C-alpha positions in Angstrom: 5.6 32.5 -12.3 8.4 32.0 -9.7 10.7 29.0 -9.7 9.4 28.9 -5.8 5.9 29.3 -6.3 6.0 25.7 -8.7 6.9 23.9 -5.7 3.8 22.0 -4.5 4.4 22.4 -0.9 4.5 26.5 -1.7 1.0 26.2 -2.3 -0.3 24.1 0.3 0.2 20.5 -0.7 1.1 18.5 2.2 4.5 16.6 1.2 7.0 14.2 2.9 10.8 13.3 2.3 12.8 10.6 3.2 16.8 10.6 4.3 19.5 9.3 6.5 18.7 6.2 5.0 22.4 4.9 4.6 21.7 4.1 8.2 19.2 1.4 7.0 21.4 0.3 4.6 24.1 -0.5 6.4 22.4 -1.7 9.2 19.5 -3.8 8.3 20.7 -4.8 4.2 24.1 -5.3 5.8 26.0 -2.6 3.2 29.3 -1.4 3.4 29.0 1.8 2.9 32.4 3.7 1.3 32.5 6.9 3.2 28.1 6.8 3.7 28.1 6.8 0.3 25.1 5.1 -0.8 25.1 6.6 -4.4 27.5 4.0 -6.0 24.9 1.5 -4.5 23.5 2.1 -8.0 26.2 -0.1 -9.8 25.1 -3.2 -7.6 21.6 -5.0 -8.5 21.4 -6.3 -4.9 21.8 -2.4 -3.9 19.2 -1.0 -6.3 17.0 -3.4 -5.6 17.2 -2.7 -1.7 17.3 1.1 -2.6 14.0 0.6 -4.5 12.6 -1.4 -1.7 13.2 1.6 1.3 12.0 4.2 -1.3 8.6 2.4 -2.5 7.6 1.6 1.4 8.2 5.3 2.1 6.1 6.5 -1.3 3.4 4.1 -0.4 3.1 4.9 3.3 2.9 8.8 1.7 0.1 8.4 -0.5 -2.1 6.4 1.5 -2.4 9.6 3.9 -2.8 11.8 1.1 0.7 13.4 0.7 2.7 14.0 -2.1 6.3 13.2 -1.9 9.9 14.9 -2.5 11.6 11.9 -4.1 15.5 12.9 -3.2 18.7 12.1 -1.3 20.8 9.6 -2.9 22.9 12.3 -4.1 23.9 13.3 -0.5 27.6 12.7 -1.2 27.5 12.5 -5.1 30.1 15.3 -5.3 33.5 15.7 -6.0 35.3 15.2 -2.5 33.9 12.3 -1.6 33.5 11.0 -5.1 37.1 10.9 -5.5 37.7 9.2 -2.6 36.0 5.9 -3.8 37.6 6.7 -6.9 34.9 8.5 -8.9 35.9 10.7 -12.2 34.0 13.8 -12.9 32.7 12.4 -15.8 32.0 9.1 -13.8 30.4 11.0 -10.9 28.1 13.5 -13.3 26.8 10.4 -14.9 25.8 8.5 -11.7 24.6 11.7 -10.6 22.4 11.8 -13.1 21.3 8.5 -13.0 20.5 9.0 -8.8 18.0 11.4 -10.8 16.1 9.0 -13.5 16.0 6.6 -10.3 14.1 8.8 -8.5 11.8 9.9 -11.4 10.7 6.6 -12.0 8.7 6.8 -8.7 7.7 10.4 -9.6 6.0 8.8 -13.0 4.4 5.8 -10.7 2.8 7.9 -8.0 2.1 11.0 -9.3 -1.4 12.3 -9.3 -3.1 15.8 -8.1 -4.0 14.7 -4.6 -0.1 13.6 -4.3 2.1 15.7 -6.6 5.3 13.7 -6.9 8.7 15.9 -7.1 12.4 15.0 -7.9 15.2 16.4 -5.8 18.7 16.4 -5.4 20.0 16.4 -2.2 23.5 18.0 -1.6 25.5 17.3 1.3 28.3 19.5 3.1 31.6 19.3 1.7 33.1 18.0 5.0 31.9 16.0 7.5 28.4 17.5 9.1 28.8 16.0 12.4 32.7 16.2 13.4 33.5 19.6 12.1 36.8 20.6 11.1 37.8 23.5 8.6 34.3 24.5 6.9 34.4 26.8 3.7 33.9 30.1 2.9 31.2 31.4 1.2 32.6 31.7 -2.0 34.3 28.3 -1.3 31.1 26.7 -1.2 29.6 28.3 -3.7 32.5 27.5 -6.4 32.5 23.4 -5.1 28.8 23.0 -4.7 28.0 24.7 -8.2 29.4 21.6 -10.0 26.7 19.3 -8.5 24.1 21.9 -9.1 24.6 22.3 -12.5 24.6 18.4 -13.2 21.1 18.4 -11.3 19.6 21.5 -13.5 21.1 19.5 -16.7 18.8 16.9 -15.2 16.2 18.5 -15.2 15.2 18.0 -11.5 12.1 20.5 -9.4 14.3 21.8 -6.2 17.8 21.4 -4.6 17.8 20.3 -1.5 21.0 21.0 1.1 20.6 19.0 3.8 22.3 18.5 7.4 24.3 22.0 7.1 26.1 23.1 10.2 27.8 26.2 8.8 26.2 29.0 8.1 28.8 30.2 5.2 28.1 26.7 3.4 24.7 27.5 3.4 25.5 30.5 1.9 27.1 29.1 -0.9 24.9 26.7 -1.7 22.3 29.5 -1.4 24.4 31.7 -4.4 25.0 28.9 -6.3 21.3 27.5 -6.8 20.4 31.1 -7.2 23.0 31.3 -9.8 21.3 28.7 -11.6 18.2 29.2 -11.6 17.6 26.5 -9.1 14.6 26.5 -6.4 16.8 25.8 -3.1 15.9 24.7 -0.3 18.1 24.8 3.2 18.2 22.2 5.9 20.2 23.1 9.2 21.8 20.1 11.3 21.1 22.2 15.1 22.8 20.1 18.4 21.0 19.4 21.1 20.4 23.0 22.7 19.2 24.1 19.3 22.7 25.8 18.0 24.3 25.3 15.0 28.2 24.0 15.2 29.6 27.7 15.5 27.3 28.8 18.0 24.4 30.3 16.2 20.9 30.1 17.0 18.5 29.1 14.3 17.0 32.2 14.0 20.6 33.7 13.5 21.6 31.5 11.1 17.9 32.0 8.7 19.0 35.8 8.7 22.5 35.9 8.2 21.0 33.2 4.7 18.6 35.4 3.8 20.7 38.9 4.3 23.9 37.1 1.9 21.7 36.1 -0.8 18.6 38.3 -1.1 16.4 35.5 0.7 17.4 33.0 -2.2 15.5 29.8 -0.2 12.4 28.9 -0.7 12.5 28.0 3.1 14.2 26.2 5.5 14.2 23.2 7.5 16.1 21.3 10.1 17.0 17.8 9.9 18.8 15.0 11.2 17.9 15.4 15.1 14.9 14.5 16.8 12.1 16.7 17.9 12.5 16.6 21.9 16.5 17.9 21.0 15.5 20.6 17.7 12.6 22.0 19.8 14.0 24.7 21.8 15.5 26.3 18.8 11.9 27.4 17.9 12.0 30.6 20.0 8.8 32.5 19.2 8.9 35.2 16.5 8.0 35.8 12.6 11.3 34.3 11.8 9.9 30.8 12.0 7.5 31.8 9.0 10.5 31.3 7.2 10.5 27.3 8.4 8.6 25.3 5.5 9.8 21.3 7.2 11.1 18.9 9.3 12.9 15.7 8.9 13.7 14.4 12.6 16.0 11.1 13.3 13.9 8.3 14.7 15.5 8.3 18.2 16.8 11.5 20.4 20.8 10.1 20.3 23.8 12.2 19.3 24.1 11.3 15.5 28.0 10.6 16.2 26.5 7.8 18.6 24.0 6.5 16.3 26.5 5.7 13.7 28.8 3.9 15.9 26.1 1.4 17.6 26.6 -1.1 15.1 23.0 -1.7 14.9 19.7 0.3 13.8 18.1 2.6 16.6 14.2 2.7 14.8 12.6 4.3 18.1 8.5 4.6 18.1 7.2 5.3 15.3 3.9 6.5 16.8 5.3 8.6 19.0 7.4 10.6 16.6 4.1 10.7 14.9 3.0 12.4 17.4 5.7 14.6 18.1 5.5 15.8 14.8 1.5 16.4 14.7 2.5 18.6 18.0 4.8 21.0 16.0 1.8 20.6 13.1 -0.5 22.1 15.6 1.9 25.0 16.3 3.0 25.5 12.4 0.2 25.1 11.0 1.9 26.5 7.4 4.4 24.1 7.4 4.1 21.6 4.9 7.3 19.4 4.5 7.1 16.4 7.2 9.4 13.8 6.5 12.3 11.6 8.4 15.8 11.2 8.9 17.9 8.9 10.3 16.6 5.7 11.7 13.3 6.2 9.6 11.5 4.1 7.4 8.0 3.6 5.6 6.6 2.8 9.1 7.7 6.7 10.7 6.8 8.0 7.6 2.8 6.2 7.9 2.5 7.8 11.4 4.2 10.9 10.5 1.5 11.7 7.5 -0.8 10.4 9.1 -1.0 12.0 12.2 0.1 15.4 11.2 -2.1 14.9 8.2 -5.2 14.6 11.0 -3.7 18.0 12.9 -4.7 19.7 9.1 -7.8 18.1 8.6 -8.9 19.0 11.9 -7.3 22.5 11.5 -9.5 23.1 8.1 -12.7 22.1 9.5 -12.0 24.1 12.6 -11.4 27.3 10.7 -8.0 27.3 12.1 -4.9 29.6 11.0 -5.3 27.3 7.7 -2.3 25.8 5.6 0.1 28.6 4.2 
């Protein structure tokens, strides 16, 4: 049995996940996140309570609709360069990475069931800024840099590595190689701009093909996150390559991420409408099993997404449709 085959989403289970909750922490809970680093709130009593409240709402919304959860997200900027900016030593960073995994493991223990499997993921973000991209590391540099956090995840015994909001193909290749060397299942989630291309101009199809060619198809699957369905749908060109897609994590509204970060308030859109847009994608891509949310989303959005996507999946089964891969 391969590591990938042990992931519930690779065996037909409907799963969800959450990310981008830094916007919620800033604009709803009122925290000032240094360099967008949410992980240090584990050291703050109110911060810890707010994180638990946010994630509990997400998990319970998913469970209500029969979805499992990939519990993850806190570690997005818990890597060396970002940690050093806010005063974390390598030892301190490793320690808080492991505590973050235990935070998620508590939810997994509480809500896990055969019908709603709970898994713990370790999220990795880009070494630099995902949206205001300057110099991007080569694949070799990225492999060396990200292997440090991946080895910590391996030590903590997580179920998968999730590299999210990546806009550099070379950096995605490096992460995939680092996870492969560590024997860890890895998911690559790309950030595409309006028009459906990465920062380097690659189409999503081209980016996936390059990562697969350079890594021996190491990723379990690929995703799109931190953009709205109306913005990324143009990237979903017809072809067999879409079988490598395994999930979507949309923003709550169609607005550039940099603009969202500068608003000073939360834009949460219409959860029911977003659920409907994701349901449309579920009809188009019945093999996809991970349906999550990113910036601006919370338990309300996950509730609508899992309810409406779940209805599509049930209808497909009842009607003898394409089935769930």
